[in-house]
All heavy atoms as a GROMACS GRO file, in nm:
protein
  516
    1MET      N    1   0.098  -2.579   0.775
    1MET     CA    2   0.043  -2.612   0.643
    1MET      C    3   0.159  -2.672   0.558
    1MET      O    4   0.264  -2.613   0.566
    1MET     CB    5  -0.019  -2.492   0.578
    1MET     CG    6  -0.062  -2.514   0.440
    1MET     SD    7  -0.128  -2.372   0.351
    1MET     CE    8  -0.226  -2.291   0.481
    2GLU      N    9   0.129  -2.779   0.490
    2GLU     CA   10   0.229  -2.842   0.404
    2GLU      C   11   0.275  -2.746   0.292
    2GLU      O   12   0.190  -2.676   0.231
    2GLU     CB   13   0.172  -2.971   0.345
    2GLU     CG   14   0.161  -3.074   0.449
    2GLU     CD   15   0.288  -3.139   0.498
    2GLU    OE1   16   0.381  -3.149   0.423
    2GLU    OE2   17   0.286  -3.177   0.612
    3THR      N   18   0.397  -2.745   0.248
    3THR     CA   19   0.436  -2.667   0.137
    3THR      C   20   0.355  -2.693   0.017
    3THR      O   21   0.322  -2.596  -0.063
    3THR     CB   22   0.587  -2.692   0.110
    3THR    OG1   23   0.664  -2.654   0.228
    3THR    CG2   24   0.641  -2.607  -0.006
    4LYS      N   25   0.335  -2.824  -0.014
    4LYS     CA   26   0.264  -2.857  -0.145
    4LYS      C   27   0.114  -2.798  -0.135
    4LYS      O   28   0.074  -2.754  -0.237
    4LYS     CB   29   0.259  -3.009  -0.163
    4LYS     CG   30   0.390  -3.069  -0.196
    4LYS     CD   31   0.381  -3.222  -0.216
    4LYS     CE   32   0.514  -3.276  -0.250
    4LYS     NZ   33   0.517  -3.417  -0.271
    5GLU      N   34   0.052  -2.815  -0.016
    5GLU     CA   35  -0.081  -2.754  -0.005
    5GLU      C   36  -0.080  -2.605  -0.024
    5GLU      O   37  -0.170  -2.545  -0.094
    5GLU     CB   38  -0.135  -2.790   0.129
    5GLU     CG   39  -0.278  -2.733   0.146
    5GLU     CD   40  -0.342  -2.769   0.287
    5GLU    OE1   41  -0.277  -2.834   0.360
    5GLU    OE2   42  -0.444  -2.699   0.310
    6LEU      N   43   0.014  -2.530   0.029
    6LEU     CA   44   0.031  -2.389   0.018
    6LEU      C   45   0.044  -2.351  -0.126
    6LEU      O   46  -0.024  -2.258  -0.173
    6LEU     CB   47   0.147  -2.342   0.096
    6LEU     CG   48   0.178  -2.182   0.082
    6LEU    CD1   49   0.058  -2.103   0.130
    6LEU    CD2   50   0.302  -2.154   0.158
    7ILE      N   51   0.140  -2.420  -0.200
    7ILE     CA   52   0.155  -2.385  -0.342
    7ILE      C   53   0.035  -2.404  -0.418
    7ILE      O   54  -0.005  -2.320  -0.508
    7ILE     CB   55   0.271  -2.462  -0.398
    7ILE    CG1   56   0.406  -2.416  -0.331
    7ILE    CG2   57   0.287  -2.455  -0.545
    7ILE    CD1   58   0.527  -2.495  -0.350
    8SER      N   59  -0.045  -2.514  -0.390
    8SER     CA   60  -0.164  -2.533  -0.455
    8SER      C   61  -0.268  -2.426  -0.430
    8SER      O   62  -0.336  -2.380  -0.513
    8SER     CB   63  -0.223  -2.671  -0.409
    8SER     OG   64  -0.346  -2.695  -0.468
    9ARG      N   65  -0.283  -2.375  -0.296
    9ARG     CA   66  -0.380  -2.272  -0.264
    9ARG      C   67  -0.333  -2.139  -0.334
    9ARG      O   68  -0.423  -2.065  -0.352
    9ARG     CB   69  -0.374  -2.250  -0.121
    9ARG     CG   70  -0.437  -2.353  -0.030
    9ARG     CD   71  -0.428  -2.312   0.115
    9ARG     NE   72  -0.502  -2.400   0.194
    9ARG     CZ   73  -0.553  -2.366   0.319
    9ARG    NH1   74  -0.530  -2.253   0.365
    9ARG    NH2   75  -0.619  -2.458   0.390
   10LEU      N   76  -0.210  -2.128  -0.361
   10LEU     CA   77  -0.162  -2.004  -0.430
   10LEU      C   78  -0.184  -2.001  -0.580
   10LEU      O   79  -0.148  -1.905  -0.643
   10LEU     CB   80  -0.016  -1.975  -0.396
   10LEU     CG   81   0.014  -1.937  -0.246
   10LEU    CD1   82   0.160  -1.953  -0.207
   10LEU    CD2   83  -0.035  -1.788  -0.226
   11GLY      N   84  -0.231  -2.122  -0.630
   11GLY     CA   85  -0.254  -2.128  -0.774
   11GLY      C   86  -0.166  -2.226  -0.856
   11GLY      O   87  -0.161  -2.220  -0.974
   12GLY      N   88  -0.078  -2.291  -0.784
   12GLY     CA   89   0.013  -2.392  -0.845
   12GLY      C   90   0.151  -2.332  -0.864
   12GLY      O   91   0.183  -2.223  -0.842
   13SER      N   92   0.236  -2.426  -0.910
   13SER     CA   93   0.375  -2.394  -0.924
   13SER      C   94   0.401  -2.277  -1.024
   13SER      O   95   0.486  -2.185  -0.995
   13SER     CB   96   0.456  -2.511  -0.970
   13SER     OG   97   0.449  -2.618  -0.884
   14SER      N   98   0.337  -2.272  -1.129
   14SER     CA   99   0.360  -2.164  -1.230
   14SER      C  100   0.323  -2.026  -1.168
   14SER      O  101   0.389  -1.924  -1.189
   14SER     CB  102   0.277  -2.184  -1.358
   14SER     OG  103   0.321  -2.302  -1.422
   15GLU      N  104   0.208  -2.018  -1.104
   15GLU     CA  105   0.162  -1.897  -1.043
   15GLU      C  106   0.257  -1.849  -0.930
   15GLU      O  107   0.297  -1.734  -0.919
   15GLU     CB  108   0.023  -1.903  -0.984
   15GLU     CG  109  -0.031  -1.780  -0.920
   15GLU     CD  110  -0.045  -1.660  -1.008
   15GLU    OE1  111  -0.022  -1.674  -1.139
   15GLU    OE2  112  -0.074  -1.551  -0.960
   16VAL      N  113   0.297  -1.943  -0.843
   16VAL     CA  114   0.399  -1.906  -0.735
   16VAL      C  115   0.527  -1.856  -0.798
   16VAL      O  116   0.589  -1.760  -0.759
   16VAL     CB  117   0.426  -2.024  -0.647
   16VAL    CG1  118   0.534  -1.998  -0.552
   16VAL    CG2  119   0.291  -2.060  -0.574
   17ALA      N  120   0.568  -1.926  -0.911
   17ALA     CA  121   0.690  -1.890  -0.977
   17ALA      C  122   0.680  -1.746  -1.023
   17ALA      O  123   0.771  -1.664  -1.015
   17ALA     CB  124   0.733  -1.989  -1.086
   18ARG      N  125   0.567  -1.718  -1.094
   18ARG     CA  126   0.540  -1.581  -1.145
   18ARG      C  127   0.542  -1.476  -1.028
   18ARG      O  128   0.608  -1.377  -1.043
   18ARG     CB  129   0.403  -1.580  -1.218
   18ARG     CG  130   0.377  -1.448  -1.288
   18ARG     CD  131   0.236  -1.438  -1.346
   18ARG     NE  132   0.130  -1.434  -1.228
   18ARG     CZ  133   0.114  -1.327  -1.173
   18ARG    NH1  134   0.182  -1.211  -1.186
   18ARG    NH2  135   0.024  -1.322  -1.069
   19LEU      N  136   0.467  -1.512  -0.917
   19LEU     CA  137   0.466  -1.410  -0.807
   19LEU      C  138   0.602  -1.381  -0.747
   19LEU      O  139   0.628  -1.266  -0.723
   19LEU     CB  140   0.368  -1.472  -0.694
   19LEU     CG  141   0.230  -1.467  -0.725
   19LEU    CD1  142   0.152  -1.543  -0.629
   19LEU    CD2  143   0.171  -1.327  -0.721
   20CYS      N  144   0.685  -1.487  -0.740
   20CYS     CA  145   0.812  -1.472  -0.671
   20CYS      C  146   0.930  -1.435  -0.776
   20CYS      O  147   1.042  -1.427  -0.733
   20CYS     CB  148   0.843  -1.601  -0.595
   20CYS     SG  149   0.742  -1.627  -0.458
   21GLU      N  150   0.889  -1.443  -0.898
   21GLU     CA  151   0.996  -1.411  -1.000
   21GLU      C  152   1.112  -1.506  -1.002
   21GLU      O  153   1.231  -1.471  -0.996
   21GLU     CB  154   1.043  -1.264  -0.999
   21GLU     CG  155   0.932  -1.168  -1.026
   21GLU     CD  156   0.982  -1.021  -1.027
   21GLU    OE1  157   1.095  -0.992  -1.018
   21GLU    OE2  158   0.890  -0.927  -1.039
   22VAL      N  159   1.075  -1.638  -0.992
   22VAL     CA  160   1.172  -1.751  -0.998
   22VAL      C  161   1.126  -1.845  -1.099
   22VAL      O  162   1.015  -1.832  -1.155
   22VAL     CB  163   1.178  -1.816  -0.859
   22VAL    CG1  164   1.236  -1.720  -0.754
   22VAL    CG2  165   1.053  -1.882  -0.818
   23THR      N  166   1.202  -1.944  -1.125
   23THR     CA  167   1.162  -2.051  -1.222
   23THR      C  168   1.063  -2.149  -1.163
   23THR      O  169   1.057  -2.171  -1.033
   23THR     CB  170   1.283  -2.128  -1.276
   23THR    OG1  171   1.349  -2.206  -1.166
   23THR    CG2  172   1.383  -2.028  -1.336
   24VAL      N  173   0.988  -2.216  -1.243
   24VAL     CA  174   0.899  -2.327  -1.198
   24VAL      C  175   0.984  -2.436  -1.131
   24VAL      O  176   0.949  -2.493  -1.030
   24VAL     CB  177   0.817  -2.390  -1.315
   24VAL    CG1  178   0.740  -2.508  -1.266
   24VAL    CG2  179   0.717  -2.273  -1.364
   25GLY      N  180   1.108  -2.460  -1.181
   25GLY     CA  181   1.198  -2.551  -1.120
   25GLY      C  182   1.237  -2.523  -0.974
   25GLY      O  183   1.246  -2.605  -0.889
   26ALA      N  184   1.251  -2.382  -0.947
   26ALA     CA  185   1.276  -2.350  -0.806
   26ALA      C  186   1.157  -2.383  -0.720
   26ALA      O  187   1.184  -2.433  -0.607
   26ALA     CB  188   1.310  -2.186  -0.803
   27VAL      N  189   1.045  -2.360  -0.767
   27VAL     CA  190   0.917  -2.391  -0.688
   27VAL      C  191   0.913  -2.547  -0.674
   27VAL      O  192   0.883  -2.589  -0.563
   27VAL     CB  193   0.795  -2.330  -0.751
   27VAL    CG1  194   0.672  -2.366  -0.670
   27VAL    CG2  195   0.805  -2.180  -0.760
   28SER      N  196   0.948  -2.616  -0.770
   28SER     CA  197   0.956  -2.762  -0.761
   28SER      C  198   1.044  -2.808  -0.649
   28SER      O  199   1.020  -2.898  -0.573
   28SER     CB  200   0.993  -2.827  -0.889
   28SER     OG  201   0.997  -2.965  -0.883
   29GLN      N  202   1.161  -2.740  -0.641
   29GLN     CA  203   1.259  -2.774  -0.537
   29GLN      C  204   1.201  -2.740  -0.394
   29GLN      O  205   1.222  -2.808  -0.296
   29GLN     CB  206   1.392  -2.700  -0.560
   29GLN     CG  207   1.466  -2.742  -0.679
   29GLN     CD  208   1.593  -2.662  -0.695
   29GLN    OE1  209   1.618  -2.566  -0.633
   29GLN    NE2  210   1.672  -2.703  -0.795
   30TRP      N  211   1.127  -2.631  -0.385
   30TRP     CA  212   1.061  -2.597  -0.256
   30TRP      C  213   0.968  -2.709  -0.217
   30TRP      O  214   0.959  -2.756  -0.105
   30TRP     CB  215   0.982  -2.468  -0.268
   30TRP     CG  216   1.062  -2.348  -0.297
   30TRP    CD1  217   1.200  -2.345  -0.306
   30TRP    CD2  218   1.018  -2.222  -0.342
   30TRP    NE1  219   1.243  -2.214  -0.347
   30TRP    CE2  220   1.127  -2.139  -0.371
   30TRP    CE3  221   0.890  -2.169  -0.358
   30TRP    CZ2  222   1.114  -2.007  -0.405
   30TRP    CZ3  223   0.877  -2.033  -0.403
   30TRP    CH2  224   0.996  -1.958  -0.425
   31LYS      N  225   0.895  -2.762  -0.319
   31LYS     CA  226   0.796  -2.870  -0.288
   31LYS      C  227   0.868  -2.997  -0.244
   31LYS      O  228   0.823  -3.065  -0.148
   31LYS     CB  229   0.709  -2.900  -0.412
   31LYS     CG  230   0.606  -2.793  -0.451
   31LYS     CD  231   0.549  -2.798  -0.577
   31LYS     CE  232   0.444  -2.908  -0.596
   31LYS     NZ  233   0.381  -2.897  -0.729
   32THR      N  234   0.975  -3.025  -0.311
   32THR     CA  235   1.056  -3.147  -0.270
   32THR      C  236   1.119  -3.139  -0.133
   32THR      O  237   1.116  -3.230  -0.056
   32THR     CB  238   1.174  -3.168  -0.381
   32THR    OG1  239   1.103  -3.182  -0.511
   32THR    CG2  240   1.253  -3.287  -0.348
   33SER      N  241   1.172  -3.020  -0.108
   33SER     CA  242   1.239  -2.996   0.027
   33SER      C  243   1.134  -2.981   0.136
   33SER      O  244   1.171  -2.986   0.257
   33SER     CB  245   1.334  -2.884   0.016
   33SER     OG  246   1.267  -2.756   0.011
   34GLY      N  247   1.015  -2.934   0.096
   34GLY     CA  248   0.912  -2.906   0.196
   34GLY      C  249   0.930  -2.768   0.265
   34GLY      O  250   0.858  -2.747   0.372
   35ALA      N  251   1.002  -2.679   0.202
   35ALA     CA  252   1.023  -2.553   0.263
   35ALA      C  253   1.035  -2.452   0.158
   35ALA      O  254   1.112  -2.457   0.057
   35ALA     CB  255   1.153  -2.555   0.352
   36VAL      N  256   0.964  -2.330   0.173
   36VAL     CA  257   0.977  -2.212   0.096
   36VAL      C  258   1.079  -2.130   0.169
   36VAL      O  259   1.069  -2.103   0.283
   36VAL     CB  260   0.833  -2.146   0.083
   36VAL    CG1  261   0.848  -2.015  -0.003
   36VAL    CG2  262   0.734  -2.242   0.018
   37PRO      N  263   1.174  -2.066   0.090
   37PRO     CA  264   1.269  -1.972   0.162
   37PRO      C  265   1.189  -1.863   0.228
   37PRO      O  266   1.090  -1.809   0.191
   37PRO     CB  267   1.346  -1.909   0.043
   37PRO     CG  268   1.340  -2.017  -0.063
   37PRO     CD  269   1.195  -2.084  -0.053
   38LYS      N  270   1.244  -1.825   0.351
   38LYS     CA  271   1.176  -1.735   0.446
   38LYS      C  272   1.136  -1.606   0.378
   38LYS      O  273   1.023  -1.563   0.396
   38LYS     CB  274   1.266  -1.705   0.560
   38LYS     CG  275   1.194  -1.621   0.668
   38LYS     CD  276   1.279  -1.606   0.797
   38LYS     CE  277   1.208  -1.529   0.895
   38LYS     NZ  278   1.281  -1.519   1.017
   39ALA      N  279   1.223  -1.544   0.305
   39ALA     CA  280   1.190  -1.411   0.240
   39ALA      C  281   1.074  -1.429   0.139
   39ALA      O  282   0.987  -1.345   0.126
   39ALA     CB  283   1.310  -1.359   0.166
   40ARG      N  284   1.076  -1.542   0.060
   40ARG     CA  285   0.966  -1.563  -0.034
   40ARG      C  286   0.838  -1.583   0.044
   40ARG      O  287   0.728  -1.544  -0.006
   40ARG     CB  288   0.996  -1.686  -0.122
   40ARG     CG  289   1.123  -1.679  -0.206
   40ARG     CD  290   1.118  -1.573  -0.306
   40ARG     NE  291   1.244  -1.583  -0.385
   40ARG     CZ  292   1.269  -1.491  -0.477
   40ARG    NH1  293   1.195  -1.390  -0.512
   40ARG    NH2  294   1.382  -1.503  -0.545
   41LEU      N  295   0.846  -1.668   0.149
   41LEU     CA  296   0.722  -1.693   0.226
   41LEU      C  297   0.664  -1.566   0.289
   41LEU      O  298   0.547  -1.550   0.276
   41LEU     CB  299   0.760  -1.796   0.344
   41LEU     CG  300   0.644  -1.856   0.411
   41LEU    CD1  301   0.550  -1.927   0.325
   41LEU    CD2  302   0.691  -1.946   0.529
   42MET      N  303   0.746  -1.471   0.335
   42MET     CA  304   0.700  -1.353   0.385
   42MET      C  305   0.638  -1.269   0.271
   42MET      O  306   0.528  -1.210   0.297
   42MET     CB  307   0.818  -1.270   0.447
   42MET     CG  308   0.869  -1.331   0.576
   42MET     SD  309   1.017  -1.258   0.638
   42MET     CE  310   0.968  -1.092   0.668
   43TYR      N  311   0.688  -1.269   0.159
   43TYR     CA  312   0.636  -1.206   0.043
   43TYR      C  313   0.504  -1.249   0.012
   43TYR      O  314   0.408  -1.180  -0.017
   43TYR     CB  315   0.728  -1.197  -0.078
   43TYR     CG  316   0.665  -1.142  -0.199
   43TYR    CD1  317   0.656  -0.997  -0.212
   43TYR    CD2  318   0.619  -1.221  -0.305
   43TYR    CE1  319   0.595  -0.956  -0.329
   43TYR    CE2  320   0.566  -1.172  -0.419
   43TYR     CZ  321   0.555  -1.040  -0.427
   43TYR     OH  322   0.497  -0.986  -0.540
   44LEU      N  323   0.492  -1.387   0.001
   44LEU     CA  324   0.361  -1.450  -0.044
   44LEU      C  325   0.253  -1.426   0.061
   44LEU      O  326   0.144  -1.403   0.029
   44LEU     CB  327   0.386  -1.605  -0.051
   44LEU     CG  328   0.472  -1.638  -0.178
   44LEU    CD1  329   0.513  -1.791  -0.171
   44LEU    CD2  330   0.398  -1.612  -0.309
   45ARG      N  331   0.294  -1.426   0.192
   45ARG     CA  332   0.189  -1.383   0.292
   45ARG      C  333   0.139  -1.245   0.277
   45ARG      O  334   0.024  -1.217   0.301
   45ARG     CB  335   0.256  -1.395   0.429
   45ARG     CG  336   0.266  -1.533   0.486
   45ARG     CD  337   0.319  -1.526   0.633
   45ARG     NE  338   0.364  -1.651   0.678
   45ARG     CZ  339   0.294  -1.739   0.738
   45ARG    NH1  340   0.166  -1.723   0.752
   45ARG    NH2  341   0.352  -1.860   0.783
   46ALA      N  342   0.227  -1.154   0.236
   46ALA     CA  343   0.190  -1.016   0.216
   46ALA      C  344   0.088  -0.993   0.096
   46ALA      O  345   0.005  -0.922   0.101
   46ALA     CB  346   0.316  -0.922   0.199
   47VAL      N  347   0.124  -1.064  -0.014
   47VAL     CA  348   0.047  -1.051  -0.142
   47VAL      C  349  -0.072  -1.134  -0.154
   47VAL      O  350  -0.163  -1.106  -0.226
   47VAL     CB  351   0.133  -1.055  -0.269
   47VAL    CG1  352   0.248  -0.951  -0.272
   47VAL    CG2  353   0.194  -1.194  -0.286
   48ARG      N  354  -0.074  -1.245  -0.079
   48ARG     CA  355  -0.194  -1.346  -0.088
   48ARG      C  356  -0.226  -1.395   0.051
   48ARG      O  357  -0.214  -1.515   0.071
   48ARG     CB  358  -0.152  -1.455  -0.182
   48ARG     CG  359  -0.126  -1.423  -0.328
   48ARG     CD  360  -0.255  -1.386  -0.399
   48ARG     NE  361  -0.350  -1.504  -0.394
   48ARG     CZ  362  -0.351  -1.611  -0.466
   48ARG    NH1  363  -0.258  -1.625  -0.565
   48ARG    NH2  364  -0.442  -1.703  -0.452
   49PRO      N  365  -0.260  -1.303   0.143
   49PRO     CA  366  -0.291  -1.355   0.282
   49PRO      C  367  -0.402  -1.457   0.291
   49PRO      O  368  -0.396  -1.546   0.378
   49PRO     CB  369  -0.324  -1.222   0.356
   49PRO     CG  370  -0.368  -1.131   0.250
   49PRO     CD  371  -0.289  -1.169   0.123
   50GLU      N  372  -0.494  -1.452   0.204
   50GLU     CA  373  -0.608  -1.539   0.206
   50GLU      C  374  -0.562  -1.696   0.184
   50GLU      O  375  -0.631  -1.786   0.245
   50GLU     CB  376  -0.717  -1.507   0.100
   50GLU     CG  377  -0.675  -1.549  -0.044
   50GLU     CD  378  -0.578  -1.442  -0.115
   50GLU    OE1  379  -0.547  -1.337  -0.040
   50GLU    OE2  380  -0.546  -1.456  -0.231
   51ALA      N  381  -0.450  -1.715   0.122
   51ALA     CA  382  -0.407  -1.857   0.096
   51ALA      C  383  -0.344  -1.914   0.222
   51ALA      O  384  -0.342  -2.041   0.244
   51ALA     CB  385  -0.289  -1.854  -0.007
   52PHE      N  386  -0.317  -1.831   0.326
   52PHE     CA  387  -0.263  -1.882   0.450
   52PHE      C  388  -0.370  -1.904   0.558
   52PHE      O  389  -0.335  -1.958   0.663
   52PHE     CB  390  -0.157  -1.781   0.503
   52PHE     CG  391  -0.038  -1.776   0.409
   52PHE    CD1  392  -0.028  -1.699   0.300
   52PHE    CD2  393   0.077  -1.857   0.448
   52PHE    CE1  394   0.084  -1.702   0.211
   52PHE    CE2  395   0.192  -1.858   0.364
   52PHE     CZ  396   0.194  -1.787   0.250
   53LYS      N  397  -0.487  -1.862   0.533
   53LYS     CA  398  -0.598  -1.889   0.628
   53LYS      C  399  -0.644  -2.034   0.629
   53LYS      O  400  -0.668  -2.089   0.526
   53LYS     CB  401  -0.713  -1.790   0.602
   53LYS     CG  402  -0.676  -1.647   0.626
   53LYS     CD  403  -0.799  -1.558   0.601
   53LYS     CE  404  -0.754  -1.416   0.623
   53LYS     NZ  405  -0.857  -1.323   0.586
   54GLU      N  406  -0.654  -2.088   0.744
   54GLU     CA  407  -0.701  -2.223   0.751
   54GLU      C  408  -0.853  -2.227   0.726
   54GLU      O  409  -0.926  -2.145   0.770
   54GLU     CB  410  -0.673  -2.280   0.891
   54GLU     CG  411  -0.535  -2.307   0.921
   54GLU     CD  412  -0.465  -2.405   0.834
   54GLU    OE1  413  -0.526  -2.514   0.795
   54GLU    OE2  414  -0.348  -2.389   0.806
   55PRO      N  415  -0.899  -2.333   0.645
   55PRO     CA  416  -1.037  -2.339   0.619
   55PRO      C  417  -1.118  -2.364   0.747
   55PRO      O  418  -1.065  -2.432   0.841
   55PRO     CB  419  -1.047  -2.450   0.519
   55PRO     CG  420  -0.928  -2.521   0.535
   55PRO     CD  421  -0.820  -2.428   0.586
   56ALA      N  422  -1.240  -2.320   0.746
   56ALA     CA  423  -1.328  -2.349   0.866
   56ALA      C  424  -1.364  -2.500   0.868
   56ALA      O  425  -1.380  -2.557   0.758
   56ALA     CB  426  -1.454  -2.268   0.854
   57PRO      N  427  -1.379  -2.561   0.987
   57PRO     CA  428  -1.421  -2.703   0.989
   57PRO      C  429  -1.554  -2.716   0.918
   57PRO      O  430  -1.634  -2.623   0.912
   57PRO     CB  431  -1.434  -2.729   1.139
   57PRO     CG  432  -1.353  -2.621   1.200
   57PRO     CD  433  -1.350  -2.499   1.114
   58PRO      N  434  -1.576  -2.832   0.853
   58PRO     CA  435  -1.705  -2.853   0.781
   58PRO      C  436  -1.830  -2.813   0.852
   58PRO      O  437  -1.920  -2.756   0.799
   58PRO     CB  438  -1.700  -3.002   0.738
   58PRO     CG  439  -1.554  -3.033   0.743
   58PRO     CD  440  -1.498  -2.946   0.849
   59GLU      N  441  -1.834  -2.859   0.980
   59GLU     CA  442  -1.958  -2.826   1.060
   59GLU      C  443  -1.979  -2.674   1.082
   59GLU      O  444  -2.083  -2.632   1.081
   59GLU     CB  445  -1.965  -2.905   1.190
   59GLU     CG  446  -1.840  -2.876   1.288
   59GLU     CD  447  -1.719  -2.940   1.260
   59GLU    OE1  448  -1.707  -3.038   1.168
   59GLU    OE2  449  -1.616  -2.919   1.326
   60LEU      N  450  -1.870  -2.599   1.099
   60LEU     CA  451  -1.884  -2.450   1.114
   60LEU      C  452  -1.917  -2.395   0.987
   60LEU      O  453  -2.005  -2.303   0.978
   60LEU     CB  454  -1.753  -2.400   1.169
   60LEU     CG  455  -1.749  -2.250   1.194
   60LEU    CD1  456  -1.865  -2.213   1.293
   60LEU    CD2  457  -1.614  -2.206   1.243
   61ALA      N  458  -1.860  -2.436   0.878
   61ALA     CA  459  -1.893  -2.377   0.744
   61ALA      C  460  -2.041  -2.408   0.706
   61ALA      O  461  -2.109  -2.314   0.652
   61ALA     CB  462  -1.808  -2.444   0.629
   62GLU      N  463  -2.095  -2.525   0.741
   62GLU     CA  464  -2.233  -2.548   0.718
   62GLU      C  465  -2.321  -2.455   0.804
   62GLU      O  466  -2.421  -2.398   0.748
   62GLU     CB  467  -2.270  -2.696   0.759
   62GLU     CG  468  -2.208  -2.798   0.654
   62GLU     CD  469  -2.233  -2.934   0.703
   62GLU    OE1  470  -2.313  -2.955   0.802
   62GLU    OE2  471  -2.166  -3.020   0.640
   63LYS      N  472  -2.294  -2.422   0.930
   63LYS     CA  473  -2.370  -2.338   1.011
   63LYS      C  474  -2.365  -2.198   0.952
   63LYS      O  475  -2.464  -2.132   0.953
   63LYS     CB  476  -2.311  -2.341   1.150
   63LYS     CG  477  -2.344  -2.467   1.226
   63LYS     CD  478  -2.281  -2.460   1.366
   63LYS     CE  479  -2.304  -2.589   1.436
   63LYS     NZ  480  -2.243  -2.598   1.571
   64GLU      N  481  -2.247  -2.154   0.908
   64GLU     CA  482  -2.239  -2.020   0.861
   64GLU      C  483  -2.311  -1.998   0.727
   64GLU      O  484  -2.375  -1.900   0.696
   64GLU     CB  485  -2.091  -1.982   0.823
   64GLU     CG  486  -2.014  -1.963   0.957
   64GLU     CD  487  -1.863  -1.939   0.932
   64GLU    OE1  488  -1.822  -1.954   0.814
   64GLU    OE2  489  -1.801  -1.914   1.029
   65GLY      N  490  -2.322  -2.109   0.652
   65GLY     CA  491  -2.402  -2.107   0.525
   65GLY      C  492  -2.542  -2.102   0.546
   65GLY      O  493  -2.627  -2.067   0.452
   66ASN      N  494  -2.592  -2.148   0.664
   66ASN     CA  495  -2.735  -2.158   0.684
   66ASN      C  496  -2.792  -2.028   0.750
   66ASN      O  497  -2.916  -2.031   0.780
   66ASN     CB  498  -2.770  -2.283   0.777
   66ASN     CG  499  -2.742  -2.408   0.707
   66ASN    OD1  500  -2.754  -2.417   0.588
   66ASN    ND2  501  -2.706  -2.517   0.784
   67HIS      N  502  -2.710  -1.924   0.772
   67HIS     CA  503  -2.769  -1.803   0.831
   67HIS      C  504  -2.865  -1.726   0.740
   67HIS      O  505  -2.944  -1.648   0.775
   67HIS     CB  506  -2.653  -1.711   0.873
   67HIS     CG  507  -2.588  -1.757   0.996
   67HIS    ND1  508  -2.468  -1.814   0.994
   67HIS    CD2  509  -2.630  -1.750   1.119
   67HIS    CE1  510  -2.430  -1.840   1.122
   67HIS    NE2  511  -2.540  -1.807   1.199
   68ALA      N  512  -2.848  -1.745   0.608
   68ALA     CA  513  -2.929  -1.670   0.517
   68ALA      C  514  -3.076  -1.707   0.510
   68ALA      O  515  -3.117  -1.815   0.531
   68ALA     CB  516  -2.868  -1.676   0.372
   0.00000   0.00000   0.00000
């Protein structure tokens, strides 16, 4: 998953900065470089695991939604 997409899934730069106790500028640098520092990435996986799950393909999501 792209760094920018991950940060977006986590709630944006401000939310990621708040979670990691860093500046928004630091998160911006992660987006520019395309990499989140390993320790921060491990922390984010622990506190927000749902953001790391890949979405279901559209056809699968439609089938799951039609079970009701």
